[in-house]
C-alpha positions as CSV (number, residue, x, y, z in Angstrom):
1,X,20.6,-15.5,50.9
2,X,19.4,-12.2,52.5
3,X,17.2,-12.4,55.7
4,X,13.6,-11.3,55.2
5,X,12.2,-8.5,57.3
6,X,8.5,-8.5,58.2
7,X,6.8,-5.1,58.3
8,X,4.4,-4.3,61.1
9,X,1.0,-2.6,60.8
10,X,2.4,0.5,62.3
11,X,5.2,0.6,59.7
12,X,2.6,0.3,57.0
13,X,0.3,3.0,58.4
14,X,3.1,5.5,58.8
15,X,4.2,4.9,55.2
16,X,0.7,5.2,53.8
17,X,0.1,8.4,55.7
18,X,3.2,9.9,54.0
19,X,2.0,8.8,50.6
20,X,-1.8,9.5,50.5
21,X,-3.6,12.7,51.8
22,X,-6.3,10.7,53.5
23,X,-3.9,8.1,54.9
24,X,-5.4,5.4,52.7
25,X,-8.9,5.6,54.1
26,X,-10.5,3.2,56.6
27,X,-9.0,-0.1,55.2
28,X,-5.4,-0.9,55.6
29,X,-5.1,-4.6,55.9
30,X,-2.7,-7.4,54.9
31,X,-3.8,-9.5,52.0
32,X,-5.3,-12.8,53.1
33,X,-2.9,-15.6,52.7
34,X,0.2,-13.4,52.7
35,X,2.1,-15.0,55.6
36,X,4.9,-12.5,55.4
37,X,2.5,-9.5,55.5
38,X,4.4,-7.8,52.6
39,X,1.3,-7.0,50.6
40,X,-1.5,-4.7,52.0
41,X,-4.8,-3.4,50.8
42,X,-4.9,0.4,51.1
43,X,-8.4,1.7,50.9
44,X,-10.5,0.5,48.0
45,X,-8.2,1.6,45.2
46,X,-4.6,0.8,46.1
47,X,-2.3,-2.1,47.0
48,X,1.0,-1.6,48.9
49,X,3.7,-4.2,48.2
50,X,6.9,-4.2,50.3
51,X,10.1,-6.1,49.5
52,X,11.1,-8.2,52.6
53,X,14.8,-8.6,51.5
54,X,17.3,-7.1,49.1
55,X,16.8,-9.8,46.5
56,X,13.1,-9.1,46.5
57,X,13.9,-5.3,46.3
58,X,16.1,-5.9,43.2
59,X,13.3,-7.9,41.5
60,X,10.7,-5.3,42.4
61,X,12.8,-2.5,40.8
62,X,13.0,-4.6,37.7
63,X,9.3,-5.4,37.7
64,X,8.4,-1.7,37.8
65,X,10.4,-1.0,34.7
66,X,9.1,-4.1,33.0
67,X,5.5,-3.2,33.6
68,X,6.0,0.1,31.8
69,X,7.6,-1.8,28.9
70,X,4.8,-4.4,28.5
71,X,1.8,-2.1,29.1
72,X,1.5,-0.6,25.6
73,X,1.4,-4.1,24.1
74,X,-1.3,-5.7,26.2
75,X,-5.1,-5.6,25.9
76,X,-5.5,-6.2,29.7
77,X,-4.5,-3.9,32.5
78,X,-1.1,-3.9,34.3
79,X,-0.9,-2.3,37.7
80,X,0.5,1.3,37.8
81,X,2.8,2.4,40.6
82,X,1.7,5.8,41.9
83,X,4.5,5.9,44.4
84,X,7.7,3.9,45.1
85,X,10.8,4.1,47.2
86,X,12.3,2.5,50.2
87,X,10.4,1.5,53.4
88,X,13.6,0.4,55.2
89,X,17.2,0.7,54.3
90,X,17.7,-1.1,50.9
91,X,14.1,-2.4,51.0
92,X,11.7,-1.1,48.4
93,X,8.0,-0.6,48.2
94,X,5.5,0.3,45.5
95,X,2.0,1.7,46.0
96,X,0.0,0.3,43.0
97,X,-3.4,0.8,41.6
98,X,-5.8,-2.0,42.4
99,X,-7.4,-3.7,39.4
100,X,-11.0,-4.5,40.3
101,X,-11.9,-8.2,40.0
102,X,-11.4,-11.6,41.5
103,X,-8.0,-13.4,41.6
104,X,-4.8,-11.4,41.7
105,X,-3.9,-13.1,44.9
106,X,-0.6,-11.3,45.2
107,X,-2.5,-8.2,46.1
108,X,-2.8,-6.2,42.9
109,X,-6.2,-7.7,42.1
110,X,-9.5,-7.7,43.9
111,X,-8.7,-10.4,46.4
112,X,-7.1,-13.8,47.1
113,X,-7.8,-17.1,45.5
114,X,-8.0,-18.5,42.0
115,X,-9.8,-16.5,39.4
116,X,-13.4,-17.3,38.7
117,X,-14.6,-18.8,35.4
118,X,-13.4,-17.1,32.2
119,X,-16.1,-16.4,29.6
120,X,-15.6,-16.7,25.8
121,X,-14.8,-13.0,25.6
122,X,-12.4,-13.6,28.5
123,X,-10.7,-16.2,26.4
124,X,-10.2,-13.6,23.7
125,X,-8.7,-11.4,26.4
126,X,-6.2,-14.2,27.2
127,X,-5.5,-14.5,23.5
128,X,-4.7,-10.8,23.4
129,X,-2.4,-11.3,26.4
130,X,-0.4,-14.1,24.7
131,X,-0.3,-12.1,21.4
132,X,0.9,-9.0,23.2
133,X,3.7,-10.8,25.1
134,X,5.1,-11.9,21.7
135,X,5.2,-8.3,20.6
136,X,7.3,-7.1,23.6
137,X,10.9,-6.4,22.4
138,X,12.9,-9.1,24.1
139,X,16.1,-7.2,23.9
140,X,14.6,-4.3,25.7
141,X,13.3,-6.6,28.4
142,X,16.7,-8.3,28.8
143,X,18.3,-4.8,29.0
144,X,16.1,-4.2,32.1
145,X,17.5,-7.4,33.7
146,X,14.9,-9.9,32.7
147,X,16.8,-13.3,32.6
148,X,16.8,-15.7,29.7
149,X,15.5,-19.2,30.6
150,X,16.3,-22.3,28.5
151,X,13.2,-24.4,27.5
152,X,12.5,-27.3,29.8
153,X,12.8,-30.9,28.7
154,X,9.3,-32.4,28.6
155,X,10.8,-35.9,28.5
156,X,12.6,-35.3,31.8
157,X,9.5,-33.7,33.3
158,X,7.4,-36.7,32.2
159,X,9.8,-39.0,34.1
160,X,9.4,-36.9,37.3
161,X,5.7,-36.7,36.8
162,X,5.5,-40.5,36.6
163,X,7.1,-40.8,40.0
164,X,4.7,-38.2,41.4
165,X,1.7,-39.9,39.9
166,X,2.7,-43.2,41.6
167,X,2.9,-41.3,44.9
168,X,-0.4,-39.6,44.4
169,X,-2.0,-43.0,43.5
170,X,-1.0,-44.4,46.9
171,X,-2.7,-41.4,48.5
172,X,-5.8,-41.9,46.3
173,X,-5.3,-38.5,44.6
174,X,-4.7,-39.5,41.0
175,X,-5.0,-42.5,38.6
176,X,-1.5,-42.8,37.1
177,X,-2.9,-44.6,34.0
178,X,-4.0,-41.1,32.8
179,X,-0.4,-40.1,32.3
180,X,0.1,-42.9,29.8
181,X,-1.4,-40.6,27.2
182,X,2.0,-38.8,27.2
183,X,4.3,-41.5,25.8
184,X,8.1,-41.1,25.6
185,X,7.7,-40.6,21.8
186,X,5.0,-38.0,22.2
187,X,7.2,-36.1,24.7
188,X,10.0,-36.1,22.3
189,X,7.8,-34.8,19.5
190,X,6.7,-32.0,21.8
191,X,10.2,-30.7,22.3
192,X,10.5,-27.0,22.0
193,X,10.9,-25.7,18.5
194,X,14.1,-23.7,17.8
195,X,13.6,-20.0,17.4
196,X,13.8,-16.7,19.1
197,X,12.8,-16.4,22.8
198,X,9.7,-14.3,23.8
199,X,8.8,-12.5,26.9
200,X,7.1,-15.0,29.2
201,X,5.1,-13.9,32.3
202,X,6.0,-17.2,33.9
203,X,3.5,-17.0,36.8
204,X,0.0,-17.0,35.4
205,X,-0.9,-20.1,37.4
206,X,-0.3,-18.4,40.7
207,X,-3.4,-16.3,41.0
208,X,-2.0,-13.5,38.8
209,X,-5.1,-13.1,36.6
210,X,-7.8,-10.6,37.6
211,X,-11.2,-11.7,36.3
212,X,-14.4,-9.6,36.5
213,X,-17.8,-10.9,37.4
214,X,-18.8,-11.2,33.7
215,X,-15.8,-13.5,33.0
216,X,-13.6,-10.9,31.3
217,X,-9.8,-10.9,32.1
218,X,-9.2,-7.3,33.3
219,X,-5.6,-7.4,34.3
220,X,-2.4,-9.4,35.0
221,X,-0.3,-8.8,38.0
222,X,2.9,-10.2,39.5
223,X,5.6,-9.6,36.8
224,X,8.6,-10.3,39.0
225,X,9.1,-13.9,37.6
226,X,9.1,-12.9,33.9
227,X,11.8,-14.4,31.7
228,X,12.8,-14.4,28.1
229,X,12.2,-18.0,26.9
230,X,9.6,-20.6,25.9
231,X,6.1,-19.1,25.4
232,X,4.4,-22.4,26.0
233,X,5.2,-21.9,29.7
234,X,2.4,-19.3,29.7
235,X,0.0,-21.6,27.9
236,X,0.8,-24.1,30.7
237,X,0.2,-21.4,33.3
238,X,-3.2,-20.6,31.8
239,X,-4.1,-24.3,31.9
240,X,-3.5,-24.4,35.6
241,X,-5.3,-21.1,36.2
242,X,-8.4,-21.3,34.0
243,X,-8.5,-24.9,32.8
244,X,-7.0,-26.8,29.8
245,X,-9.9,-26.2,27.3
246,X,-9.9,-22.4,27.9
247,X,-6.1,-22.2,27.7
248,X,-5.9,-24.2,24.5
249,X,-8.7,-22.1,22.9
250,X,-7.0,-18.9,23.9
251,X,-3.6,-20.1,22.6
252,X,-5.2,-21.1,19.3
253,X,-6.9,-17.7,19.0
254,X,-3.4,-16.2,19.6
255,X,-2.1,-18.1,16.6
256,X,-0.4,-21.0,18.3
257,X,-0.6,-24.3,16.4
258,X,-1.4,-27.8,17.8
259,X,2.2,-28.6,18.9
260,X,2.8,-25.6,21.2
261,X,-0.7,-25.9,22.6
262,X,-0.1,-29.6,23.4
263,X,3.4,-28.9,24.8
264,X,1.9,-26.2,27.1
265,X,-0.9,-28.5,28.2
266,X,1.5,-31.4,29.1
267,X,3.9,-29.0,30.9
268,X,0.9,-28.0,33.0
269,X,-0.3,-31.5,33.7
270,X,3.1,-32.8,34.7
271,X,3.7,-29.7,36.9
272,X,0.4,-30.2,38.6
273,X,1.3,-33.7,39.5
274,X,4.8,-32.9,40.7
275,X,3.7,-29.9,42.8
276,X,0.9,-31.7,44.5
277,X,3.1,-34.7,45.3
278,X,5.7,-32.4,46.8
279,X,3.2,-30.7,49.1
280,X,1.8,-34.0,50.2
281,X,5.3,-35.1,51.3
282,X,5.7,-31.9,53.3
283,X,2.1,-32.0,54.7
284,X,1.6,-28.4,53.5
285,X,-2.2,-28.3,54.1
286,X,-2.4,-24.6,53.3
287,X,-1.5,-25.1,49.7
288,X,-3.2,-28.5,49.0
289,X,-6.6,-27.1,48.2
290,X,-5.2,-24.8,45.5
291,X,-2.9,-27.5,44.1
292,X,-5.7,-30.0,43.9
293,X,-7.8,-27.5,42.0
294,X,-4.9,-26.9,39.6
295,X,-4.6,-30.6,39.0
296,X,-8.3,-30.8,38.1
297,X,-8.2,-27.8,35.8
298,X,-5.1,-28.9,33.9
299,X,-6.5,-32.4,33.4
300,X,-9.8,-31.3,31.9
301,X,-10.0,-32.9,28.5
302,X,-9.6,-30.7,25.5
303,X,-11.7,-31.1,22.4
304,X,-9.4,-33.5,20.6
305,X,-9.4,-35.8,23.7
306,X,-13.2,-35.6,24.0
307,X,-13.6,-36.7,20.3
308,X,-11.1,-39.5,20.8
309,X,-13.0,-40.8,23.9
310,X,-16.3,-40.7,22.1
311,X,-15.0,-42.8,19.1
312,X,-13.3,-45.5,21.1
């Protein structure tokens, strides 16, 4: 594993002065919550992202090429690099356009934190995102170095989530009886369907959506974790980011049937339990607020569950 290097403010300012005529304007500041200080706001229109180690540099080079590949297929914006190169020996940078809006906590959006509420039109934007990802030529993505990922076993994840739910119950964070909706038989029925892999963003839950004040989804950032694999992973990411009902409605608009929607929903719910339990064990207070919010969003009942509750 390569050792990470943390850039200083002077390093960033010298680099920005070499890239922009005005030196980036009055604001050159690290993105809030970025402990490594590798993502910086530059003025009001740009974001500077620096790779802290050689593995991150390799992923950033791949991400730049992948963004160019996916951009024509999407209805939402993808950051554009106006300059890229090395900020230290073997360590890359990219100076990206900033997509105005909330969310995009990795620096290419309007600020840190989870995106605000998505409107009905915003759900259509998300449907366009899911549809566009299916249209990206997977072979071309793999030729750029995007790895192929095997679908996860929901049955195995369910078992892990049960242990996490028991731990969260002791901490008064979750009622484990809620997980009983996902029986072993249901998990088996929601196994991934055989077929070709699609390009999967694989990071939509982690503040990668940029949402405007009117609830439109204006952009998607953070493509370094993209894989060729199970598209229900992105439905799961949306459930964690914008809530289960909005995610399922967007996936339905994108042409996904009940089975992939439910698979994505339960991937998200189990992931939310496991991640929160892990952070509680490690006493990671900095992430607990965000993970609790993801737990609430992913466990919001969808329409089918609401109808069932009302008729019981």
